[in-house]
BABA-508510 format. One record per atom (N, C-alpha, C, O): residue in three letters; x, y, z; residue number from 0. Coordinates in nm, 4 decimals. Atoms other than C-alpha are relative to their C-alpha. Layout:
BEGIN
<res=ALA u=X v=Y w=Z n=NUM>
...
***
This chain:
BEGIN
<res=MET u=0.1203 v=0.0717 w=0.0384 n=0>
<res=MET u=2.1012 v=-4.1800 w=-2.3701 n=0>
<res=MET u=-0.0225 v=-0.1129 w=0.1016 n=0>
<res=MET u=0.0664 v=-0.1943 w=0.1269 n=0>
<res=PHE u=0.0327 v=0.0957 w=-0.1053 n=1>
<res=PHE u=1.9259 v=-4.3913 w=-2.1062 n=1>
<res=PHE u=0.0208 v=-0.1451 w=-0.0430 n=1>
<res=PHE u=0.0875 v=-0.2213 w=0.0270 n=1>
<res=TRP u=-0.0076 v=0.1394 w=0.0423 n=2>
<res=TRP u=1.8973 v=-4.7150 w=-2.3070 n=2>
<res=TRP u=0.1424 v=-0.0418 w=-0.0333 n=2>
<res=TRP u=0.1825 v=-0.1551 w=-0.0067 n=2>
<res=GLN u=-0.1394 v=0.0287 w=0.0329 n=3>
<res=GLN u=2.2541 v=-4.6952 w=-2.4305 n=3>
<res=GLN u=0.0786 v=-0.0291 w=0.1284 n=3>
<res=GLN u=0.1514 v=-0.1281 w=0.1355 n=3>
<res=ARG u=-0.0703 v=0.0215 w=-0.1282 n=4>
<res=ARG u=2.3885 v=-4.6612 w=-2.0745 n=4>
<res=ARG u=-0.0449 v=-0.1302 w=0.0659 n=4>
<res=ARG u=0.0366 v=-0.2041 w=0.1211 n=4>
<res=THR u=0.0536 v=0.1214 w=-0.0619 n=5>
<res=THR u=2.1615 v=-4.9398 w=-1.9530 n=5>
<res=THR u=0.0580 v=-0.1246 w=-0.0659 n=5>
<res=THR u=0.1016 v=-0.2168 w=0.0030 n=5>
<res=ILE u=-0.0528 v=0.1161 w=0.0718 n=6>
<res=ILE u=2.2730 v=-5.1836 w=-2.2222 n=6>
<res=ILE u=0.1488 v=-0.0163 w=0.0236 n=6>
<res=ILE u=0.1970 v=-0.1282 w=0.0411 n=6>
<res=LEU u=-0.1450 v=0.0084 w=-0.0181 n=7>
<res=LEU u=2.6399 v=-5.0983 w=-2.1799 n=7>
<res=LEU u=0.0397 v=-0.0457 w=0.1396 n=7>
<res=LEU u=0.1553 v=-0.0819 w=0.1616 n=7>
<res=LYS u=-0.0271 v=0.0575 w=-0.1326 n=8>
<res=LYS u=2.6146 v=-5.2007 w=-1.8141 n=8>
<res=LYS u=0.0134 v=-0.1524 w=-0.0088 n=8>
<res=LYS u=0.0826 v=-0.2141 w=0.0723 n=8>
<res=PHE u=0.0023 v=0.1455 w=0.0141 n=9>
<res=PHE u=2.5590 v=-5.5583 w=-1.9361 n=9>
<res=PHE u=0.0887 v=-0.0516 w=-0.1126 n=9>
<res=PHE u=0.1194 v=-0.1707 w=-0.1173 n=9>
<res=VAL u=-0.0735 v=0.0403 w=0.1197 n=10>
<res=VAL u=2.7624 v=-5.5628 w=-2.2583 n=10>
<res=VAL u=0.1403 v=0.0586 w=0.0055 n=10>
<res=VAL u=0.1581 v=0.1804 w=0.0091 n=10>
<res=SER u=-0.1391 v=-0.0448 w=0.0057 n=11>
<res=SER u=3.1417 v=-5.5484 w=-2.2581 n=11>
<res=SER u=0.0517 v=-0.0195 w=-0.1416 n=11>
<res=SER u=-0.0209 v=-0.0679 w=-0.2285 n=11>
<res=ALA u=-0.0610 v=0.0187 w=0.1327 n=12>
<res=ALA u=3.3769 v=-5.5500 w=-2.5554 n=12>
<res=ALA u=0.0108 v=-0.1482 w=-0.0343 n=12>
<res=ALA u=0.0208 v=-0.1833 w=-0.1518 n=12>
<res=GLU u=-0.0129 v=0.1448 w=0.0211 n=13>
<res=GLU u=3.3989 v=-5.9292 w=-2.5119 n=13>
<res=GLU u=-0.1347 v=-0.0710 w=-0.0157 n=13>
<res=GLU u=-0.1383 v=-0.1883 w=-0.0527 n=13>
<res=THR u=0.1339 v=0.0590 w=0.0105 n=14>
<res=THR u=3.0219 v=-5.9909 w=-2.5109 n=14>
<res=THR u=-0.0356 v=-0.0243 w=-0.1458 n=14>
<res=THR u=-0.0130 v=0.0613 w=-0.2313 n=14>
<res=ILE u=0.0495 v=0.0301 w=0.1337 n=15>
<res=ILE u=2.8815 v=-6.1614 w=-2.8179 n=15>
<res=ILE u=-0.1493 v=0.0306 w=-0.0013 n=15>
<res=ILE u=-0.2254 v=-0.0217 w=0.0800 n=15>
<res=ILE u=0.1407 v=-0.0371 w=0.0140 n=16>
<res=ILE u=2.5513 v=-6.0087 w=-2.9261 n=16>
<res=ILE u=-0.0580 v=-0.0795 w=-0.1161 n=16>
<res=ILE u=-0.0025 v=-0.0790 w=-0.2259 n=16>
<res=VAL u=0.0683 v=0.0796 w=0.1023 n=17>
<res=VAL u=2.3133 v=-6.2362 w=-3.1204 n=17>
<res=VAL u=-0.1348 v=0.0644 w=-0.0278 n=17>
<res=VAL u=-0.2075 v=0.1014 w=0.0644 n=17>
<res=GLY u=0.1293 v=-0.0574 w=0.0349 n=18>
<res=GLY u=2.0162 v=-6.1013 w=-3.3124 n=18>
<res=GLY u=-0.0248 v=-0.0028 w=-0.1496 n=18>
<res=GLY u=0.0477 v=-0.0676 w=-0.2252 n=18>
<res=HIS u=0.0413 v=-0.0051 w=0.1401 n=19>
<res=HIS u=1.8473 v=-6.0283 w=-3.6431 n=19>
<res=HIS u=-0.0006 v=0.1458 w=-0.0455 n=19>
<res=HIS u=-0.0684 v=0.2294 w=0.0141 n=19>
<res=SER u=-0.0118 v=-0.1378 w=0.0507 n=20>
<res=SER u=1.9331 v=-5.7148 w=-3.8436 n=20>
<res=SER u=0.0487 v=0.0938 w=0.1100 n=20>
<res=SER u=-0.0106 v=0.1987 w=0.1353 n=20>
<res=LEU u=-0.0497 v=-0.0745 w=-0.1156 n=21>
<res=LEU u=2.1382 v=-5.5857 w=-3.5548 n=21>
<res=LEU u=0.0463 v=0.1411 w=-0.0321 n=21>
<res=LEU u=0.0488 v=0.2268 w=0.0562 n=21>
<res=GLU u=-0.0485 v=-0.1343 w=0.0326 n=22>
<res=GLU u=2.2697 v=-5.2851 w=-3.7448 n=22>
<res=GLU u=-0.1058 v=0.1056 w=0.0300 n=22>
<res=GLU u=-0.0722 v=0.2184 w=0.0661 n=22>
<res=ASN u=0.1078 v=-0.0953 w=-0.0290 n=23>
<res=ASN u=1.9299 v=-5.1194 w=-3.7002 n=23>
<res=ASN u=-0.0052 v=0.0338 w=0.1492 n=23>
<res=ASN u=-0.0148 v=0.1505 w=0.1871 n=23>
<res=ASP u=0.0061 v=-0.0208 w=-0.1452 n=24>
<res=ASP u=1.9250 v=-5.1680 w=-3.3222 n=24>
<res=ASP u=0.1234 v=0.0742 w=0.0501 n=24>
<res=ASP u=0.1125 v=0.1687 w=0.1283 n=24>
<res=LEU u=-0.1233 v=-0.0631 w=-0.0460 n=25>
<res=LEU u=2.2891 v=-5.0743 w=-3.2717 n=25>
<res=LEU u=0.0088 v=0.1450 w=-0.0476 n=25>
<res=LEU u=0.0564 v=0.2318 w=0.0255 n=25>
<res=SER u=0.0003 v=-0.1367 w=0.0521 n=26>
<res=SER u=2.2524 v=-4.7669 w=-3.4919 n=26>
<res=SER u=-0.0929 v=0.0897 w=0.0816 n=26>
<res=SER u=-0.0571 v=0.2027 w=0.1148 n=26>
<res=ALA u=0.0954 v=-0.0780 w=-0.0794 n=27>
<res=ALA u=1.9461 v=-4.6491 w=-3.2991 n=27>
<res=ALA u=0.0566 v=0.0328 w=0.1387 n=27>
<res=ALA u=0.0292 v=0.1389 w=0.1948 n=27>
<res=LEU u=-0.0599 v=-0.0204 w=-0.1318 n=28>
<res=LEU u=2.1419 v=-4.6891 w=-2.9745 n=28>
<res=LEU u=0.1330 v=0.0742 w=-0.0065 n=28>
<res=LEU u=0.1912 v=0.1085 w=0.0964 n=28>
<res=LYS u=-0.1309 v=-0.0632 w=0.0212 n=29>
<res=LYS u=2.4535 v=-4.5273 w=-3.1253 n=29>
<res=LYS u=0.1107 v=-0.0797 w=0.0687 n=29>
<res=LYS u=0.1957 v=-0.0250 w=0.1389 n=29>
<res=ILE u=-0.0994 v=0.0915 w=-0.0562 n=30>
<res=ILE u=2.6593 v=-4.8305 w=-3.0233 n=30>
<res=ILE u=0.0739 v=-0.0673 w=-0.1146 n=30>
<res=ILE u=0.0129 v=-0.1134 w=-0.2110 n=30>
<res=VAL u=-0.0818 v=0.0769 w=0.0931 n=31>
<res=VAL u=2.9468 v=-4.9797 w=-3.2191 n=31>
<res=VAL u=0.0504 v=-0.1207 w=0.0782 n=31>
<res=VAL u=0.1074 v=-0.1066 w=0.1864 n=31>
<res=HIS u=-0.0421 v=0.1224 w=-0.0692 n=32>
<res=HIS u=3.0177 v=-5.3409 w=-3.1276 n=32>
<res=HIS u=0.0593 v=-0.0954 w=-0.1029 n=32>
<res=HIS u=0.0055 v=-0.1109 w=-0.2125 n=32>
<res=LYS u=-0.0727 v=0.0827 w=0.0971 n=33>
<res=LYS u=3.2593 v=-5.5821 w=-3.2920 n=33>
<res=LYS u=-0.0343 v=-0.1480 w=0.0053 n=33>
<res=LYS u=-0.0020 v=-0.2214 w=-0.0881 n=33>
<res=LYS u=0.0289 v=0.1436 w=-0.0130 n=34>
<res=LYS u=3.1325 v=-5.9188 w=-3.1685 n=34>
<res=LYS u=-0.1495 v=-0.0236 w=-0.0103 n=34>
<res=LYS u=-0.2207 v=-0.0264 w=0.0901 n=34>
<res=ILE u=0.1418 v=0.0247 w=0.0209 n=35>
<res=ILE u=2.7946 v=-5.9839 w=-3.3231 n=35>
<res=ILE u=-0.0196 v=-0.1244 w=-0.0870 n=35>
<res=ILE u=0.0647 v=-0.1589 w=-0.1698 n=35>
<res=ILE u=0.0462 v=0.1091 w=0.0855 n=36>
<res=ILE u=2.6174 v=-6.2820 w=-3.4746 n=36>
<res=ILE u=-0.1379 v=0.0428 w=-0.0477 n=36>
<res=ILE u=-0.2321 v=0.0533 w=0.0309 n=36>
<res=ASP u=0.1232 v=-0.0519 w=0.0575 n=37>
<res=ASP u=2.3460 v=-6.1627 w=-3.7096 n=37>
<res=ASP u=-0.0594 v=-0.1055 w=-0.0933 n=37>
<res=ASP u=0.0066 v=-0.1507 w=-0.1869 n=37>
<res=THR u=0.0624 v=0.1058 w=0.0802 n=38>
<res=THR u=2.1007 v=-6.4123 w=-3.8573 n=38>
<res=THR u=-0.0230 v=0.0423 w=-0.1445 n=38>
<res=THR u=-0.0406 v=-0.0435 w=-0.2310 n=38>
<res=THR u=0.0122 v=-0.0422 w=0.1397 n=39>
<res=THR u=2.0652 v=-6.1966 w=-4.1701 n=39>
<res=THR u=0.1281 v=-0.0283 w=-0.0772 n=39>
<res=THR u=0.1270 v=-0.0321 w=-0.2003 n=39>
<res=ILE u=-0.1269 v=0.0367 w=0.0629 n=40>
<res=ILE u=2.4297 v=-6.2812 w=-4.2395 n=40>
<res=ILE u=0.0117 v=-0.1526 w=-0.0075 n=40>
<res=ILE u=0.0555 v=-0.2077 w=-0.1085 n=40>
<res=LEU u=-0.0090 v=0.1471 w=-0.0032 n=41>
<res=LEU u=2.4108 v=-6.6477 w=-4.1357 n=41>
<res=LEU u=-0.0910 v=-0.0658 w=-0.1034 n=41>
<res=LEU u=-0.0545 v=-0.1666 w=-0.1640 n=41>
<res=TYR u=0.0988 v=0.0552 w=0.0923 n=42>
<res=TYR u=2.1041 v=-6.7119 w=-4.3509 n=42>
<res=TYR u=-0.0251 v=0.1020 w=-0.1103 n=42>
<res=TYR u=-0.1009 v=0.1972 w=-0.0914 n=42>
<res=ARG u=0.0115 v=-0.0941 w=0.1116 n=43>
<res=ARG u=2.1293 v=-6.5350 w=-4.6846 n=43>
<res=ARG u=-0.1355 v=-0.0124 w=-0.0687 n=43>
<res=ARG u=-0.1955 v=-0.1197 w=-0.0729 n=43>
<res=HIS u=0.1239 v=-0.0042 w=0.0773 n=44>
<res=HIS u=1.8243 v=-6.4328 w=-4.8831 n=44>
<res=HIS u=0.0250 v=-0.0640 w=-0.1362 n=44>
<res=HIS u=0.1316 v=-0.0429 w=-0.1941 n=44>
<res=PRO u=-0.0211 v=0.0665 w=0.1293 n=45>
<res=PRO u=1.7759 v=-6.6406 w=-5.2017 n=45>
<res=PRO u=0.0205 v=0.0967 w=-0.1161 n=45>
<res=PRO u=0.0753 v=0.0580 w=-0.2193 n=45>
<res=ARG u=-0.0162 v=-0.0978 w=0.1081 n=46>
<res=ARG u=1.7694 v=-6.3204 w=-5.4108 n=46>
<res=ARG u=0.1327 v=0.0755 w=0.0082 n=46>
<res=ARG u=0.1572 v=0.1653 w=-0.0724 n=46>
<res=GLY u=-0.1318 v=-0.0615 w=-0.0087 n=47>
<res=GLY u=2.1192 v=-6.2181 w=-5.2984 n=47>
<res=GLY u=0.0198 v=0.0878 w=0.1218 n=47>
<res=GLY u=-0.0705 v=0.1049 w=0.2037 n=47>
<res=ILE u=-0.0379 v=-0.0744 w=-0.1204 n=48>
<res=ILE u=2.2976 v=-6.0001 w=-5.0458 n=48>
<res=ILE u=-0.0686 v=0.1359 w=0.0138 n=48>
<res=ILE u=-0.0635 v=0.1968 w=0.1207 n=48>
<res=LEU u=0.0716 v=-0.1276 w=-0.0106 n=49>
<res=LEU u=2.0951 v=-5.6898 w=-5.1251 n=49>
<res=LEU u=-0.1334 v=-0.0138 w=0.0729 n=49>
<res=LEU u=-0.1972 v=0.0861 w=0.1063 n=49>
<res=PHE u=0.1267 v=0.0276 w=-0.0686 n=50>
<res=PHE u=1.7937 v=-5.8549 w=-4.9591 n=50>
<res=PHE u=0.0276 v=-0.0692 w=0.1328 n=50>
<res=PHE u=0.1260 v=-0.1418 w=0.1467 n=50>
<res=LYS u=-0.0137 v=0.0639 w=-0.1309 n=51>
<res=LYS u=1.7471 v=-5.9650 w=-4.5978 n=51>
<res=LYS u=-0.1182 v=-0.0935 w=0.0231 n=51>
<res=LYS u=-0.2332 v=-0.0564 w=-0.0005 n=51>
<res=PRO u=0.1102 v=0.0911 w=-0.0302 n=52>
<res=PRO u=1.5479 v=-6.2716 w=-4.4982 n=52>
<res=PRO u=-0.0749 v=0.0465 w=0.1255 n=52>
<res=PRO u=-0.0133 v=0.0922 w=0.2218 n=52>
<res=ALA u=0.0805 v=-0.0375 w=-0.1167 n=53>
<res=ALA u=1.2624 v=-6.1992 w=-4.2580 n=53>
<res=ALA u=0.0189 v=-0.1032 w=0.1106 n=53>
<res=ALA u=0.0263 v=-0.2232 w=0.0841 n=53>
<res=LEU u=-0.0165 v=0.0900 w=-0.1143 n=54>
<res=LEU u=1.3053 v=-6.3454 w=-3.9103 n=54>
<res=LEU u=-0.1164 v=-0.0985 w=0.0082 n=54>
<res=LEU u=-0.0949 v=-0.2161 w=0.0373 n=54>
<res=ARG u=0.1155 v=0.0899 w=-0.0085 n=55>
<res=ARG u=0.9513 v=-6.4885 w=-3.9185 n=55>
<res=ARG u=0.0086 v=-0.1119 w=-0.1036 n=55>
<res=ARG u=-0.0342 v=-0.2242 w=-0.0771 n=55>
<res=ILE u=-0.0151 v=0.1023 w=0.1036 n=56>
<res=ILE u=1.0307 v=-6.6724 w=-4.2449 n=56>
<res=ILE u=0.1091 v=-0.0988 w=0.0394 n=56>
<res=ILE u=0.0924 v=-0.2198 w=0.0237 n=56>
<res=LEU u=-0.1086 v=0.0887 w=-0.0447 n=57>
<res=LEU u=1.3600 v=-6.8086 w=-4.1097 n=57>
<res=LEU u=-0.0482 v=-0.0917 w=0.1122 n=57>
<res=LEU u=-0.0192 v=-0.2113 w=0.1117 n=57>
<res=ALA u=0.0497 v=0.0804 w=-0.1124 n=58>
<res=ALA u=1.1887 v=-6.9247 w=-3.7892 n=58>
<res=ALA u=-0.0953 v=-0.1084 w=-0.0491 n=58>
<res=ALA u=-0.0893 v=-0.2222 w=-0.0024 n=58>
<res=LEU u=0.0941 v=0.0982 w=0.0525 n=59>
<res=LEU u=0.9126 v=-7.0973 w=-3.9834 n=59>
<res=LEU u=0.0723 v=-0.1086 w=-0.0802 n=59>
<res=LEU u=0.0462 v=-0.2276 w=-0.0629 n=59>
<res=HIS u=-0.0686 v=0.0934 w=0.0897 n=60>
<res=HIS u=1.1436 v=-7.2572 w=-4.2400 n=60>
<res=HIS u=0.0976 v=-0.0923 w=0.0736 n=60>
<res=HIS u=0.0988 v=-0.2129 w=0.0490 n=60>
<res=PHE u=-0.1059 v=0.0784 w=-0.0630 n=61>
<res=PHE u=1.4284 v=-7.3726 w=-4.0139 n=61>
<res=PHE u=-0.0357 v=-0.0534 w=0.1382 n=61>
<res=PHE u=0.0168 v=-0.1568 w=0.1796 n=61>
<res=LEU u=0.0348 v=0.0425 w=-0.1358 n=62>
<res=LEU u=1.2697 v=-7.3999 w=-3.6682 n=62>
<res=LEU u=-0.1412 v=-0.0558 w=0.0097 n=62>
<res=LEU u=-0.1823 v=-0.1042 w=0.1152 n=62>
<res=GLN u=0.1409 v=0.0384 w=0.0014 n=63>
<res=GLN u=0.9126 v=-7.4872 w=-3.7711 n=63>
<res=GLN u=-0.0741 v=0.0705 w=0.1137 n=63>
<res=GLN u=-0.1522 v=0.0090 w=0.1865 n=63>
<res=ARG u=0.0577 v=-0.0805 w=-0.1064 n=64>
<res=ARG u=0.8071 v=-7.2047 w=-3.5372 n=64>
<res=ARG u=-0.0643 v=0.1244 w=-0.0610 n=64>
<res=ARG u=-0.0022 v=0.1951 w=-0.1404 n=64>
<res=ARG u=0.0678 v=-0.1213 w=0.0466 n=65>
<res=ARG u=0.5506 v=-6.9335 w=-3.6069 n=65>
<res=ARG u=0.0232 v=0.1113 w=0.1027 n=65>
<res=ARG u=-0.0078 v=0.0972 w=0.2210 n=65>
<res=ILE u=-0.0192 v=-0.1168 w=-0.0857 n=66>
<res=ILE u=0.6489 v=-6.5938 w=-3.4683 n=66>
<res=ILE u=-0.0574 v=0.1213 w=-0.0723 n=66>
<res=ILE u=-0.0871 v=0.1152 w=-0.1916 n=66>
<res=GLN u=0.0462 v=-0.1271 w=0.0556 n=67>
<res=GLN u=0.5302 v=-6.2369 w=-3.5241 n=67>
<res=GLN u=-0.1329 v=-0.0155 w=-0.0737 n=67>
<res=GLN u=-0.1477 v=0.0275 w=-0.1880 n=67>
<res=GLY u=0.1317 v=0.0184 w=0.0598 n=68>
<res=GLY u=0.1707 v=-6.3323 w=-3.5902 n=68>
<res=GLY u=-0.0675 v=0.1318 w=-0.0327 n=68>
<res=GLY u=-0.0386 v=0.2347 w=0.0285 n=68>
<res=GLU u=0.0682 v=-0.1217 w=0.0446 n=69>
<res=GLU u=-0.0548 v=-6.0827 w=-3.7641 n=69>
<res=GLU u=-0.0775 v=0.0679 w=0.1127 n=69>
<res=GLU u=-0.0813 v=0.1907 w=0.1201 n=69>
<res=ASP u=0.0795 v=-0.0575 w=-0.1073 n=70>
<res=ASP u=-0.2730 v=-6.0361 w=-3.4569 n=70>
<res=ASP u=0.0849 v=0.0465 w=0.1179 n=70>
<res=ASP u=0.0401 v=0.1292 w=0.1974 n=70>
<res=VAL u=-0.0843 v=-0.0313 w=-0.1150 n=71>
<res=VAL u=0.0182 v=-6.0105 w=-3.2118 n=71>
<res=VAL u=0.1124 v=0.0971 w=-0.0367 n=71>
<res=VAL u=0.1416 v=0.1884 w=0.0405 n=71>
<res=GLY u=-0.1121 v=-0.0845 w=0.0391 n=72>
<res=GLY u=0.3052 v=-5.8465 w=-3.4020 n=72>
<res=GLY u=0.1296 v=-0.0493 w=0.0616 n=72>
<res=GLY u=0.1442 v=-0.1673 w=0.0937 n=72>
<res=HIS u=-0.1320 v=0.0360 w=-0.0519 n=73>
<res=HIS u=0.6601 v=-5.8400 w=-3.2725 n=73>
<res=HIS u=-0.0015 v=-0.0137 w=0.1514 n=73>
<res=HIS u=-0.0617 v=0.0665 w=0.2228 n=73>
<res=ASN u=-0.0238 v=0.0199 w=-0.1421 n=74>
<res=ASN u=0.7495 v=-5.9758 w=-2.9331 n=74>
<res=ASN u=0.1513 v=-0.0111 w=0.0127 n=74>
<res=ASN u=0.2103 v=-0.1052 w=-0.0402 n=74>
<res=SER u=-0.1459 v=-0.0051 w=-0.0029 n=75>
<res=SER u=1.1100 v=-5.8887 w=-2.8493 n=75>
<res=SER u=0.0627 v=-0.1254 w=0.0606 n=75>
<res=SER u=0.1707 v=-0.1666 w=0.0183 n=75>
<res=ILE u=-0.0536 v=0.1227 w=-0.0611 n=76>
<res=ILE u=1.1613 v=-6.1970 w=-2.6309 n=76>
<res=ILE u=-0.0103 v=-0.1154 w=-0.0990 n=76>
<res=ILE u=0.0842 v=-0.1925 w=-0.1154 n=76>
<res=GLU u=0.0199 v=0.1043 w=0.1009 n=77>
<res=GLU u=1.0173 v=-6.4282 w=-2.8957 n=77>
<res=GLU u=0.0996 v=0.0165 w=-0.1159 n=77>
<res=GLU u=0.1564 v=-0.0818 w=-0.1636 n=77>
<res=ASP u=-0.0952 v=-0.0278 w=0.1078 n=78>
<res=ASP u=1.2328 v=-6.2614 w=-3.1637 n=78>
<res=ASP u=0.1420 v=-0.0363 w=0.0429 n=78>
<res=ASP u=0.2164 v=-0.0972 w=-0.0340 n=78>
<res=ALA u=-0.1352 v=0.0295 w=-0.0499 n=79>
<res=ALA u=1.5474 v=-6.2902 w=-2.9487 n=79>
<res=ALA u=0.0229 v=-0.1505 w=0.0102 n=79>
<res=ALA u=0.1299 v=-0.1999 w=-0.0255 n=79>
<res=ARG u=-0.0127 v=0.1467 w=-0.0097 n=80>
<res=ARG u=1.4831 v=-6.6596 w=-2.8803 n=80>
<res=ARG u=0.0134 v=-0.0635 w=-0.1378 n=80>
<res=ARG u=0.0932 v=-0.1553 w=-0.1567 n=80>
<res=ALA u=-0.0071 v=0.0535 w=0.1360 n=81>
<res=ALA u=1.4267 v=-6.7284 w=-3.2492 n=81>
<res=ALA u=0.1376 v=0.0277 w=-0.0606 n=81>
<res=ALA u=0.1962 v=-0.0608 w=-0.1230 n=81>
<res=ALA u=-0.1330 v=-0.0337 w=0.0533 n=82>
<res=ALA u=1.7492 v=-6.5463 w=-3.3455 n=82>
<res=ALA u=0.1079 v=-0.0872 w=0.0637 n=82>
<res=ALA u=0.1971 v=-0.1360 w=-0.0057 n=82>
<res=MET u=-0.0983 v=0.0849 w=-0.0688 n=83>
<res=MET u=1.9478 v=-6.7379 w=-3.0828 n=83>
<res=MET u=-0.0112 v=-0.1445 w=-0.0476 n=83>
<res=MET u=0.0905 v=-0.2090 w=-0.0732 n=83>
<res=ASP u=0.0190 v=0.1376 w=0.0459 n=84>
<res=ASP u=1.7968 v=-7.0708 w=-3.1884 n=84>
<res=ASP u=0.0476 v=-0.0187 w=-0.1439 n=84>
<res=ASP u=0.1034 v=-0.1231 w=-0.1774 n=84>
<res=LEU u=-0.0479 v=0.0072 w=0.1381 n=85>
<res=LEU u=1.8708 v=-6.9972 w=-3.5552 n=85>
<res=LEU u=0.1529 v=0.0008 w=-0.0049 n=85>
<res=LEU u=0.2129 v=-0.0723 w=-0.0837 n=85>
<res=ALA u=-0.1463 v=-0.0039 w=-0.0051 n=86>
<res=ALA u=2.2323 v=-6.9108 w=-3.4720 n=86>
<res=ALA u=0.0545 v=-0.1344 w=0.0492 n=86>
<res=ALA u=0.1486 v=-0.1884 w=-0.0089 n=86>
<res=LEU u=-0.0448 v=0.1300 w=-0.0520 n=87>
<res=LEU u=2.2733 v=-7.2281 w=-3.2654 n=87>
<res=LEU u=-0.0185 v=-0.1103 w=-0.1035 n=87>
<res=LEU u=0.0690 v=-0.1954 w=-0.1198 n=87>
<res=LEU u=0.0259 v=0.0992 w=0.1034 n=88>
<res=LEU u=2.1162 v=-7.4367 w=-3.5419 n=88>
<res=LEU u=0.1060 v=0.0071 w=-0.1090 n=88>
<res=LEU u=0.1564 v=-0.0956 w=-0.1543 n=88>
<res=LYS u=-0.0997 v=-0.0181 w=0.1057 n=89>
<res=LYS u=2.3551 v=-7.2906 w=-3.7980 n=89>
<res=LYS u=0.1354 v=-0.0541 w=0.0442 n=89>
<res=LYS u=0.2048 v=-0.1189 w=-0.0341 n=89>
<res=PHE u=-0.1302 v=0.0463 w=-0.0495 n=90>
<res=PHE u=2.6582 v=-7.3653 w=-3.5810 n=90>
<res=PHE u=0.0021 v=-0.1502 w=0.0255 n=90>
<res=PHE u=0.1054 v=-0.2148 w=0.0076 n=90>
<res=GLN u=0.0064 v=0.1434 w=-0.0280 n=91>
<res=GLN u=2.5415 v=-7.7145 w=-3.4861 n=91>
<res=GLN u=-0.0157 v=-0.0836 w=-0.1264 n=91>
<res=GLN u=0.0497 v=-0.1868 w=-0.1418 n=91>
<res=LYS u=0.0350 v=0.0818 w=0.1169 n=92>
<res=LYS u=2.4051 v=-7.8358 w=-3.8187 n=92>
<res=LYS u=0.0580 v=0.0513 w=-0.1305 n=92>
<res=LYS u=0.0670 v=-0.0233 w=-0.2280 n=92>
<res=GLY u=-0.0518 v=-0.0574 w=0.1241 n=93>
<res=GLY u=2.5540 v=-7.6012 w=-4.0762 n=93>
<res=GLY u=-0.1034 v=0.0023 w=-0.1106 n=93>
<res=GLY u=-0.0700 v=-0.0156 w=-0.2277 n=93>
<res=ARG u=0.1087 v=0.0001 w=0.0985 n=94>
<res=ARG u=2.2160 v=-7.5771 w=-4.2488 n=94>
<res=ARG u=0.0266 v=0.0966 w=-0.1129 n=94>
<res=ARG u=0.0804 v=0.2052 w=-0.0911 n=94>
<res=ALA u=-0.0149 v=-0.0844 w=0.1186 n=95>
<res=ALA u=2.2205 v=-7.4343 w=-4.5998 n=95>
<res=ALA u=-0.1002 v=0.1143 w=0.0047 n=95>
<res=ALA u=-0.2033 v=0.1035 w=0.0712 n=95>
<res=PRO u=0.0975 v=-0.1102 w=0.0055 n=96>
<res=PRO u=2.0518 v=-7.1007 w=-4.6701 n=96>
<res=PRO u=-0.1306 v=-0.0447 w=-0.0643 n=96>
<res=PRO u=-0.1384 v=-0.1531 w=-0.1221 n=96>
<res=ILE u=0.1325 v=0.0305 w=0.0554 n=97>
<res=ILE u=1.6876 v=-7.0926 w=-4.7795 n=97>
<res=ILE u=0.0121 v=-0.0375 w=-0.1456 n=97>
<res=ILE u=-0.0884 v=-0.0668 w=-0.2104 n=97>
***
């Protein structure tokens, strides 16, 4: 698979991958990776572990940043920056879940 080979050129077993709902991306790429930071784990949904908080809601609530606008949709760079900023915020401030 082209994308799998391309990503594995940049990601070693020691690389930490940061993102939101990473199991979907890793599953699509057929990649198993042990060092991940997933914002759906860091920031739990108020209704419990069976639900995942939306990245756009987390970004708005914790970063005061609007992402994934209705007219624009998803932007992978914007999403990645929001996930990284949310992870850094959690590690720096230890903010409570929503």
